[in-house]
N, C-alpha and C positions, 0 to 999 in steps of 0.2 A: 571462422568468426570466433573471437575470444569471449565476448560477453554480449548479452541481449538485455535491454531494458524494456520491460513491459508496462504499459500505462493503460489501465482500463478507464474508459471515459463514456459518460452519459451526459449529454448536454453540458459540456465543459468549455464552451467557446471563450469564456472570460478568463479561465485559469490556465488552460492548456498551453498557450504560447509562452507564458512565464515559466511554467514547469519545464517545458522542453528547452527553453533558453538556459536555465540553470544547469540542466543536464549536459547540454552541448559544451558549456564552459568546462565542466569536469572532464568530458571526453577529450577535449583538446589538450588537457594536461596529461593525457595518457597516449602519446603518439605511437608507442610501441605496440599497444594493444588495439585490436580492431573490434569495434562495437557497433551495435545497431539499436535504434529506437523503434519499437513497435507500439502503435496505438491500437487498442481494441475498441472500436466504435460499438457501444452496446445499444444499438438501435436509436441513436440520437435524433432529435427533431429540430435541432438548431444547426449552426454551421460547424459543428465539431468535425464532421466527416471531411468537409472541404479543407479546414485548417490542418487536419491530420495528414492529408495528402500533400499539403504544402510543406509541413514541418518535420514529419516523421520519415523514417527510411522504409517503413512498411505499414500498411493499414489492414487490420483484420476486422471482419464484421461478425458480431455475435448477437444474434436476434433475441435469444432468451435473456431476459433482464435478471441480472444478478452478478455481483462482483466476482464470485467464485467461478462462474461460467466464463467471465471475461478474462480473468487471469489465466485460467487453464487454456483457453483458446489461444491466447497470445503465446504462452509457453510452448504449445504444441507446434506453432508456426515459426518459432525462433530457431536460431542456429548456434547460438553461443554455448560455450562450455560452462559459463557461469551465467546465472539468471538473476536479474534485479527487478523487483516489482515496486513501482512507485505510483502512488495515487495521483490523479490528474490535477489535484489542487495543492500539491506539495512541492516546495522548493528544496533541492538537495545541494548542500555545500560541496564544492569540488573535492575537498579533502575527505568528505564522507564517502563519496563514490570510490575514491582512490584507496581508502582504508579497507573498504569492503572487498574490492578486487584483490588487493595485496594479501589480505587475510586468507582468501580462498586459494590464491596462487601458492601460498606458503605450504599448503597441504595440511596445515594444522587446524584449519577452520573449515567446516562444511556448510554452515549457514549462520544466519543471524539477522539483526535489525539495528535500529538506532534510536536514541532518545529523541523526543520531539518537543516542540513548543508551538503555541498558536501564534498566528500573525498579529492578532489583536485579542484583547480581553473583554472588550465591550463593557467595561466596568463591572464585570461579574467575577469577583475574586474566587468564589468557591469553584465554579466550573471553568473559569478562564485561567486561573493560576494554580489553585490547590489540586484540582483534578488531574491536569497533565503532570504535575510534579509527583503526585501519588502514583500515577501510571508508570512514570519513569523509574520510580523505586521498585515497583512490582516487576517491571520489565527486566531490570538489572538483577534483581534478587532471584526471580524464578526463571529468568532467561526466556522471555516471551516477546515476540516481535509484534510491533504495531503494524497494521495494514498499510500505513503510509509509506513504509520503507522496509522491504524484506529482501534478503539475498540468500541464494543457495546454489550449490553446484547442480548441474543438469542431472547427474547421476542420482543425487538425493531427491530431486523433484520427481523423477520417474519412479524411483523405488517407493516413495511415499504415496504415490497415486495422485499427487497434486492437492488442490483445495477441494474440500468436500462440497459437492453440489447438492447435498441434502439439507443444508442449513442456509439461512438467509442473513445471518449476522454472526460475528465472532469467529468467522472461518479462519482468520489468521492465528487464533489461539490454538485451535485444533491442529492446524498445519504445523505450528511451532512445536507442539508436543510430539507429533508424529515424526518430524524431522530430527528432533533432539534424540529420540530413541535410536534412530539410524546413525546419528553422529556418534553416540556412545559405542555402538557396535563396531564402528570404523575408527575408533580412537581419535575422533575429531571434536573440536569445540563448537559450541553454539554461542556466538559472540554478539553482545550488544554494545554498539559503539557509543561512547559517552561524549566525546568532543564534537563540536559543531552539530548540534541537533538539527534534524530536518524541520522545516517550517511549514506547517500545514494550515489550511484555511479554518478560520473560526466561525464560518458562516452559520453553523447550527446554533451557536451562542446567540446570534442575531435573530435567527428564525424562531427558536423555541425558548420558553422560559426555563429558568434553572430547575423549577419543580418538575417540568416535563422531562428534562434531561435526566434528573436523578431517578425519577420513576422508571424510566426505561432501563437504567443501569441496574436498579433493584430487580426489575423483571428478569433480567438475564441471570442475576445472582441467585435468586430464590426459585425461579422457574426456568431452568436451563433448557427444558424441552420446547420452550416458546420459540426458539430460533429455528425450529423445523417447520414453522408455519409463517408464511410470508405475511398473512393478514395481521399477525402479532408483531411484525417487524417494520411497521410503517415508518417509524422514526428514521430508519436508515434508507428508505426509498421515496418517501413522499416529499414533495416540494410545496411549501406553503404558497398560497395564491399571493401574487405580487412580489415574490422573492427574486424575480428576474429570470433570465433564460437558463442560468446554470442549474444543474441537477444535483442530487445528493450523492 
């Protein structure tokens, strides 16, 4: 197996089919490489598990709720030399998948991510437009991958120890920092893809007010230890009543 795509999913019946469809299009453009899609069902209560068995190549069950647990569980069950992590509510352009795999195959790149944009802004300029643009600048400048799309070689994933299961938010930042150090030791680059940003769900813009979103970002910025307590990371795990079957 040349590459494995890991999709952590908790109650993602509305988004998962579209996400996998976008990935299949990209995979078809890579007939020389053999890949697999692995969905990690994080103890869903909707039809995520059923859909996963229909659409994915492999389904892994992760009982402990947490995206770090899910990503790690999928990676440990994967067979690919290259690993790509994609959020269940994110659509990946075929060229983005191609660029990531080509970069790792070249031997010059060990890991990386991609710019992102929301599928909708919900009329919220600050959080819907300015915030993702600011993140993209931070991502490119400091070479940090967003959780919606992360790629790395298997060797780097194993050597880094994977995603930290001691934190409940921002695990992709810590993973990026850990993998970047290993990349430098191996004379490899940590690449952020700029063309064809991945398109991720803006549902939190609909669920929460701009004030609530900004307060949670400030919490991480000024009280970084908060991510070690799940009770303080409800923004990333709770689903507002009436928001539908999809999970956060």
